[in-house]
C-alpha positions in Angstrom: 9.9 -10.1 -14.6 7.2 -8.6 -12.7 8.5 -6.4 -9.8 6.9 -4.3 -7.1 9.1 -2.2 -4.8 7.5 -0.4 -2.0 9.1 2.4 -0.1 8.4 5.3 2.3 7.9 3.5 5.5 9.4 4.6 8.9 8.9 5.6 12.4 6.1 8.1 13.1 4.3 9.4 16.2 0.6 8.7 16.6 -1.4 11.3 14.7 1.4 11.6 12.1 1.5 11.0 8.4 3.4 8.9 5.8 3.3 8.4 2.2 4.1 5.1 0.7 5.1 4.5 -2.8 5.3 1.3 -4.9 7.3 1.3 -8.2 6.1 -1.3 -10.6 7.9 -2.9 -13.6 7.7 -5.8 -15.9 4.0 -5.4 -16.8 1.5 -2.8 -18.2 0.9 -1.2 -14.9 -2.2 0.8 -16.0 -4.1 -2.2 -17.1 -4.1 -3.8 -13.6 -5.9 -3.5 -10.3 -3.5 -2.7 -7.4 -3.7 -3.1 -3.7 -1.8 -2.3 -0.6 -1.9 -5.1 2.1 -0.3 -5.1 5.4 0.8 -7.7 8.0 1.6 -7.0 11.6 3.7 -9.3 13.6 1.8 -12.5 14.6 -1.2 -11.5 12.5 -2.5 -12.4 9.1 -2.5 -10.0 6.1 -5.2 -7.4 5.7 -6.1 -5.7 2.6 -6.0 -1.9 3.4 -6.9 -0.5 0.1 -7.4 -1.3 -3.7 -7.6 0.7 -6.7 -8.8 -0.7 -10.1 -7.4 0.3 -13.5 -10.3 2.8 -13.9 -9.3 4.5 -10.6 -12.2 3.2 -8.5 -11.0 2.8 -4.9 -11.8 0.5 -1.9 -10.8 0.9 1.8 -10.8 -1.3 4.7 -13.1 0.0 7.5 -10.0 0.4 9.8 -8.4 3.0 7.5 -11.5 4.7 5.8 -11.2 8.5 6.0 -7.6 8.4 7.0 -5.7 6.6 4.1 -5.9 7.7 0.4 -4.8 5.3 -2.4 -3.8 6.8 -5.8 -1.7 5.8 -8.9 0.3 7.5 -11.5 0.2 5.3 -14.6 2.8 7.5 -16.4 5.3 6.8 -13.5 4.2 3.1 -13.1 3.8 4.1 -9.3 1.1 3.4 -6.6 0.8 5.5 -3.6 -0.8 5.3 -0.1 -1.1 8.6 1.8 -1.6 7.6 5.4 -2.8 10.4 7.9 -3.7 10.4 11.5 -1.7 7.2 12.0 -2.5 5.0 15.0 -0.3 2.5 16.8 -2.5 -0.4 15.4 -1.5 0.8 11.8 2.1 -0.5 12.6 2.9 -3.3 10.0 4.9 -4.2 7.0 3.1 -2.7 4.0 3.1 -4.5 0.7 1.8 -3.5 -2.8 0.3 -6.4 -4.6 -1.4 -7.2 -7.9 -2.9 -10.1 -9.7 -1.2 -11.3 -13.0 -2.2 -14.9 -13.4 -1.3 -15.2 -9.8 -0.9 -12.9 -6.9 2.3 -10.9 -7.0 3.5 -9.1 -3.8 6.6 -7.0 -3.8 9.1 -6.3 -1.0 7.5 -4.5 1.8 8.1 -1.4 3.7 7.9 -1.1 7.5 5.6 1.3 9.2 6.0 1.8 12.9 3.6 4.2 14.8 4.9 4.8 18.3 5.6 7.7 20.7 
């Protein structure tokens, strides 16, 4: 069974930082591109960042320069370091991959508020 479990969310003040983690299992993690997507209440999903199997990264314009995606293939874990957080970053964050179909794990809630 392919499983993705995100963690690390929470309540943080504007300008603060959080580090999200996603533990993967059930597939050869290092062979697959991985993404972080987010969904705010009442809004559609937004792909925040992506890292391919070779380590090449992509960032949405809204987070470029503030967020850093990385992966540790030995630990089957995907990370998202989020700095200088803004209220508009508040959302449920999911990790996602494509194995024949899109697989999205359980999300973690990030709330940026003073």
